[in-house]
C-alpha positions, -999 to 999 in steps of 0.1 A, spaced: 101 -367 170 102 -340 197 88 -308 181 96 -289 212 132 -288 199 122 -267 169 127 -230 170 96 -207 166 83 -206 131 83 -168 130 120 -168 139 128 -193 111 108 -172 86 126 -140 97 160 -158 94 152 -172 59 142 -138 46 172 -120 62 195 -147 48 181 -145 13 184 -107 12 214 -104 36 195 -75 50 173 -72 81 156 -41 66 146 -58 34 135 -89 53 113 -66 75 97 -51 44 90 -85 30 74 -98 62 57 -65 69 72 -61 104 98 -37 118 136 -39 115 137 -43 152 113 -73 152 135 -92 126 167 -84 146 151 -96 178 138 -128 162 173 -136 148 191 -128 180 167 -151 199 173 -178 173 211 -175 176 208 -176 214 187 -208 212 211 -225 187 242 -213 205 258 -201 172 262 -169 153 242 -170 120 252 -135 109 283 -114 112 275 -77 120 295 -49 106 278 -17 117 244 -17 100 255 -43 75 251 -80 80 264 -111 62 259 -148 67 285 -168 86 294 -202 70 272 -219 96 244 -195 88 247 -202 51 244 -239 56 215 -235 80 197 -211 56 198 -237 28 182 -263 51 156 -240 65 146 -227 31 142 -263 19 120 -272 49 99 -241 45 94 -247 8 82 -282 17 56 -267 40 45 -243 13 42 -271 -12 22 -292 12 -1 -263 19 -6 -256 -18 -15 -293 -23 -42 -292 4 -56 -260 -11 -55 -273 -47 -89 -288 -44 -106 -254 -41 -79 -232 -58 -99 -225 -89 -125 -209 -67 -100 -186 -50 -90 -152 -64 -60 -139 -46 -50 -102 -52 -21 -83 -36 -21 -46 -31 -7 -18 -10 -23 -15 25 -33 21 20 -48 15 -15 -67 -15 -2 -82 4 27 -90 37 10 -98 27 -26 -105 -10 -31 -124 -19 1 -152 7 -3 -159 -5 -38 -153 -43 -37 -188 -52 -27 -201 -48 -62 -175 -73 -75 -184 -98 -48 -221 -95 -55 -215 -99 -93 -192 -129 -89 -203 -151 -59 -187 -181 -76 -152 -170 -65 -138 -165 -30 -118 -132 -31 -87 -129 -9 -73 -94 -7 -37 -94 5 -30 -59 20 8 -56 22 36 -33 13 58 -62 3 64 -68 -34 47 -100 -46 69 -127 -60 46 -145 -84 71 -174 -87 69 -180 -49 37 -165 -36 2 -179 -41 -11 -148 -58 -32 -144 -90 -28 -107 -96 -15 -75 -80 -20 -38 -80 14 -22 -78 24 13 -72 56 18 -91 72 24 -125 54 -4 -145 86 -22 -156 80 -58 -144 99 -82 -167 80 -114 -175 47 -101 -162 16 -86 -178 16 -50 -167 -11 -23 -176 -13 13 -164 -43 14 -142 -44 49 -127 -22 79 -129 -15 94 -95 -11 131 -85 -4 148 -52 -21 179 -37 -27 196 -4 -59 191 15 -74 197 49 -106 194 69 -131 221 60 -132 234 96 -94 235 99 -81 267 116 -117 277 123 -126 275 86 -100 301 77 -82 280 50 -50 290 31 -59 310 0 -25 307 -18 3 282 -17 25 308 2 -1 308 30 11 272 39 41 289 57 16 298 85 0 264 92 12 230 103 21 206 74 16 169 81 46 148 71 50 113 57 79 92 47 63 85 13 45 118 4 73 144 2 64 181 -1 94 192 -21 81 182 -56 48 199 -49 65 231 -37 83 232 -70 51 228 -89 35 256 -69 64 280 -75 79 276 -41 113 264 -53 132 278 -23 110 260 3 128 231 21 111 198 30 93 202 63 113 188 92 91 195 122 60 179 135 46 144 137 59 120 110 33 94 98 46 62 82 11 50 72 -8 69 45 -42 61 60 -32 74 94 -18 105 77 -51 112 60 -70 106 92 -49 132 109 -59 157 83 -96 148 87 -92 153 124 -80 188 118 -43 183 128 -29 202 98 -25 203 60 -18 170 43 -1 163 10 -22 134 -2 -26 111 -32 -57 115 -53 -66 78 -50 -67 80 -12 -84 113 -7 -111 114 -33 -139 98 -12 -131 121 17 -134 151 -6 -166 139 -22 -181 134 13 -170 168 25 -145 155 51 -116 170 32 -112 201 10 -87 202 -18 -65 233 -16 -55 253 -47 -54 239 -82 -18 227 -84 -10 190 -90 22 176 -77 39 150 -100 42 114 -89 71 93 -100 49 62 -94 16 51 -109 -8 22 -102 -4 -8 -124 -25 -40 -128 0 -68 -128 -2 -106 -133 16 -135 -149 5 -136 -186 -11 -170 -182 -33 -158 -154 -49 -132 -176 -65 -160 -195 -83 -173 -164 -120 -163 -159 -115 -151 -124 -86 -127 -132 -102 -115 -163 -134 -107 -144 -115 -88 -117 -95 -69 -143 -126 -58 -162 -143 -47 -129 -112 -29 -118 -108 -8 -149 -145 0 -150 -142 13 -114 -112 34 -123 -133 51 -151 -160 59 -126 -134 71 -101 -120 97 -126 -154 111 -132 -163 113 -96 -130 130 -87 -137 157 -113 -172 162 -99 -160 163 -63 -133 189 -70 -153 211 -94 -185 211 -73 -166 226 -44 -165 217 -7 -199 233 0 -217 211 -26 -199 180 -14 -206 188 23 -243 194 14 -245 161 -5 -230 143 25 -254 160 49 -283 149 27 -271 113 29 -254 112 -5 -225 88 -3 -196 87 -27 -213 57 -44 -245 76 -50 -225 104 -66 -210 81 -92 -214 91 -128 -222 63 -152 -194 56 -177 
């Protein structure tokens, strides 16, 4: 067997995902790469095979008959690899706790807190999958997930974990410390933009119904980068409470005004019903909901104490963990 005749594994994975969805964009979301990367991988695969696997019609793609046959064979081969890998891992699977979550939520909310869970449960090896792709529990080797959505997940155990809100924030020294005093003052300052956090719903909540969505300035696709831009003083950010709270408590950001923007999505703890009976998932769930309770109390403290109190606490070495209020 000459393995050199095999196409690159990444190209086969990109092709299988694109064939299953008949969409390069949805395949890119699943694989957490760009649309261009998927398109490039598939064109390279077609060139190597000397056949067209997809018919292109503008931005739409559909499998050719050859592509459809090849997709079935590739999917079967990849599933055999998945099954073989699972069999190898089966020996230590009961020690592994695999949890999937959004990249931004993992970085800004879970990672700063997860040490307490690890210390309390050294018997389990935690694997945090940071991805914006939706977990398919029937296919992916995942025990539980934290999803940011509507909570309707048929066949799965789903619990509301944390309500989300949006509000403007900026660095305390933004504009030389001369911060906007009313929502209307935002017309005079740069507003940072994101593909996910849209300003229009917040404008409505603040009584600025005739304001359009900002269309100028840098557009940040990643929420963590968006928040860092605000911390660095680049402008006013419309941020999620879950991502900004620690920065507010530490004095690196200041919440502006007392107007909450509605969020159509909330955070949910999700898992297959049978997994909720396992000791490792139950322990993680209990820890997670306890942390959310502390988070709510700390958020209220951080916002009501004001930026000066938070900055003073940070200067004295008080971390967000030290500011926690016991449930």
